[in-house]
N, C-alpha and C positions, 0 to 999 in steps of 0.2 A: 340773495339768490333770486334770479329772474323767473317769474312764473309764466307759463304759457297762457295764451289768450283763453284757452278752454278752461283752465283752472281758475283764472280770473273771473270768468263769467259765472262759473259754478259758485265760487265764493261770494260774489256780489249778490247772486240770487239767494243763497242761504242766509247771508247777513240781513238782507232786506226782509226775508220771510220771518226771521227770528225777531226783528224789531217790531213787526206788525202782529205777531202772535200774542194772544192773551193767555193761553193755556201754558202754565209753567212746565208741564211735562213735554209739550211739543217744542217749547223753547230749548229745553235740554236736548231734545232730538236734533234740532237744527244745529246746536252748538257742537254736538258729537259729530254730526255730518261734516261740519266745517273743519273740525280738527282732523277727521279722517282724510279729507282732501289735502290738508297741509302736510300731514305726516307721510302720506303717499308720495306727494311731490318731493319732499325733502329726503325721504328714505331714512328717517331717523327712528323708526320703530324697528329696532334691531332684534331685541329679545322676544318680541311678540308682534302680532299683526297690528296694522294701524287702527283697526276698529276696537281692538282690545285696549290699546293704549289710550285712545280718545275716550272710551267709556270710563276707564279708570280716572282719567283727568277730570271729567265732568261730574261723575256720580260718586267717585271714590270707591267703586266696587269693580271687581273683575267681571267681565262680561258673563261668565258662567254663573255668577251669583245674582244677577239683576232680577230675573223673574222670581226666584225663590224669595228674595228680600221684599219684592213688591207684594207677593202673596202673604208673607208673614206680617208685613206692616198692616195690610188690610184686615187680617184676622185679629191683630192686636187692637186696632181701632174698633172693630165690631165687639170684641170682648169688653172694652171700656164703655162703649155705648149701652150695652145691654147687661152690664154687671149687676145693676140694681134690680133686675127682673128675677133673679134667682133667690 
């Protein structure tokens, strides 16, 4: 499938930014953004929106679960770090 020059430019920018990024969380964001562009262009996100599909592909979570899982993971890390204080 032929991409438009606009999507090519956006994808090139996102790929370059992901390669230069050192923070793994931001790398995941760039990867999700790239997939959103691709899914939007191809129209293959039929049962859900492109951003939901892209988030699931990269993180393995539905978009509605992302923030809750981040918070729960942080709480679990803090419990482990301070468990010997009790």
